[in-house]
C-alpha positions in Angstrom: 0.2 -0.1 0.0 1.6 3.4 -0.8 0.1 6.7 -0.4 0.5 8.8 -3.8 3.6 11.1 -1.9 6.9 10.7 -4.7 10.4 10.3 -2.1 12.8 10.5 -5.4 12.7 10.1 -8.9 15.1 7.5 -10.1 17.0 6.7 -13.7 16.7 4.2 -15.3 20.3 2.7 -15.7 19.3 -1.1 -17.8 16.8 -2.6 -19.1 17.1 -6.3 -20.2 14.4 -8.7 -21.7 14.2 -12.0 -20.5 11.4 -13.6 -22.3 8.0 -11.6 -21.5 9.6 -10.1 -18.4 11.9 -7.1 -18.4 14.2 -6.4 -15.5 14.5 -2.7 -14.8 17.8 -1.4 -13.0 17.1 1.9 -11.5 20.0 4.9 -9.8 18.3 6.5 -7.2 19.0 8.2 -4.1 16.7 5.6 -1.8 18.9 2.4 -3.5 21.2 2.5 -0.4 18.2 2.2 1.8 16.2 -0.6 -0.5 16.5 -4.6 0.6 15.0 -7.3 -1.4 11.3 -8.2 -1.6 10.7 -4.9 -0.3 8.3 -3.2 -2.4 8.6 -0.5 -4.4 5.9 2.1 -6.8 8.0 3.0 -10.2 5.3 5.4 -11.8 2.7 3.9 -9.6 3.5 0.3 -10.4 4.3 -1.8 -7.4 7.4 -3.6 -8.1 9.2 -6.1 -6.2 13.5 -5.5 -5.3 15.1 -8.5 -6.9 18.5 -7.1 -6.3 20.3 -4.3 -5.0 24.1 -2.9 -5.5 25.7 0.5 -4.7 23.5 3.2 -5.7 21.4 1.0 -8.2 18.5 -1.7 -7.1 16.7 -4.0 -9.6 13.2 -5.3 -10.3 11.8 -7.2 -12.7 7.9 -6.5 -14.9 6.1 -9.4 -16.0 4.3 -9.1 -19.2 0.8 -8.4 -17.9 2.0 -5.4 -16.0 4.4 -3.9 -19.5 0.9 -4.7 -21.8 -1.5 -2.2 -19.2 1.5 0.4 -17.9 3.8 2.9 -19.7 6.7 0.7 -18.2 6.6 -1.3 -21.8 7.8 2.5 -23.1 10.9 3.1 -20.9 14.6 3.7 -22.3 18.2 4.1 -20.7 18.3 7.7 -19.0 14.4 7.9 -18.6 13.6 9.1 -15.1 10.7 7.5 -12.8 8.7 8.6 -9.9 9.8 6.3 -6.6 7.7 6.0 -4.0 8.8 3.0 -0.9 5.3 1.1 1.1 3.7 3.6 3.5 4.8 2.6 7.0 1.2 2.1 9.1 0.5 4.4 11.7 2.0 6.9 10.0 0.5 10.1 8.5 -1.6 9.4 5.1 -0.7 12.7 3.3 -2.3 11.2 0.0 -4.6 8.8 -0.4 -4.8 5.4 -0.3 -3.1 3.8 -3.6 -2.3 0.3 -4.1 0.2 0.4 -6.9 -2.4 -1.9 -9.2 -2.6 0.1 -12.1 -5.6 0.5 -13.8 -4.9 1.8 -17.5 -3.3 4.1 -19.1 -3.9 7.5 -20.3 -2.9 10.2 -23.0 -1.9 13.8 -21.9 -4.0 16.1 -24.0 -3.4 19.6 -23.1 -1.4 21.4 -20.6 -1.9 25.0 -19.7 0.6 27.2 -17.3 -1.8 29.1 -15.3 -0.7 32.0 -12.6 2.2 29.7 -11.4 0.9 26.6 -11.4 0.1 24.0 -14.3 -3.0 22.5 -15.8 -3.1 18.9 -16.9 -5.7 17.2 -18.9 -5.6 13.3 -19.8 -7.9 10.8 -21.8 -8.9 7.7 -21.1 -10.9 4.4 -22.7 -13.8 5.0 -20.4 -14.9 1.2 -21.7 -13.4 -0.2 -18.9 -15.9 1.1 -16.5 -13.3 3.8 -14.5 -14.6 7.1 -13.8 -13.2 10.1 -12.0 -15.4 12.3 -10.3 -14.5 16.5 -9.0 -12.6 16.6 -5.7 -11.9 12.9 -6.1 -8.8 11.1 -5.6 -7.0 10.0 -9.1 -3.4 8.6 -9.0 -0.9 10.0 -12.1 2.7 7.7 -12.2 2.0 7.0 -8.7 1.1 10.8 -8.0 -1.7 11.3 -5.8 -3.9 14.1 -6.9 -7.2 15.9 -7.2 -9.4 15.8 -10.0 -10.1 19.9 -10.6 -12.3 18.9 -13.9 -14.3 15.2 -14.8 -16.1 14.5 -18.1 -16.8 11.4 -20.1 -13.6 9.6 -20.6 -11.5 13.0 -19.6 -10.2 14.8 -16.5 -7.4 17.5 -15.4 -5.9 18.1 -12.7 -3.9 20.7 -11.1 0.3 20.5 -10.6 1.4 23.1 -7.7 5.5 24.1 -8.4 6.9 21.7 -5.6 5.5 18.2 -7.6 6.2 19.9 -10.9 9.8 20.2 -9.8 10.0 16.9 -7.7 8.3 14.2 -10.5 7.9 13.5 -13.9 5.6 16.3 -14.1 8.3 18.6 -16.2 8.5 15.9 -18.5 5.1 15.7 -19.7 4.2 16.8 -22.9 0.7 16.6 -24.8 1.0 12.9 -26.0 3.0 11.5 -22.6 1.2 8.2 -21.8 0.8 7.7 -18.1 -0.7 5.2 -15.6 -3.7 5.7 -14.1 -4.9 4.1 -10.8 -8.1 5.1 -9.9 -9.7 5.5 -6.7 -10.1 2.4 -4.8 -13.5 3.5 -2.9 -14.7 4.7 -5.9 -13.9 1.4 -8.4 -15.9 -0.5 -5.6 -18.8 1.4 -5.6 -18.9 1.6 -9.4 -18.7 -2.7 -10.0 -21.5 -2.7 -7.1 -23.9 -0.2 -9.1 -22.8 -2.4 -12.5 -24.1 -5.7 -10.4 -27.2 -4.2 -9.4 -27.7 -3.5 -13.1 
């Protein structure tokens, strides 16, 4: 379980294909604190640390993960948002994030406005996921509040700190991102679907 508050950025050092799996080596300021079997969210995707070495560590993404997330588009040198699993009993500064990406979305607009940024994303609504205004959404592992919600589209406002300390400053129109919808909203949506 995660909070959606990004701890650090990591840089992809090496990518190794192994059948349907992708072994990802990450260089990060967190590397020295990690241990094997620890869960770390990478752009919102929960992956298990399988090796640590100096200022790098390695994780493995399976084929299903690669098909459902933007991790399949990683290249050496790319930056990823990182968060270690939450500690029970600590403050929950974001919202409950499982690290299980539901689907991807595409950035369709970026607007700078009075020192902040508004990002708009579209996604395939056919999977039944929905957003609501003032509801929670996780984008590449970042816990955010939905500003505007439409059919298969929503916007978020990004403050300067988040813009500077996450991958948001690399996004352009057309960038693919990982989405994890609010877990409570997913249960309500599923319940309503079953009631029909």
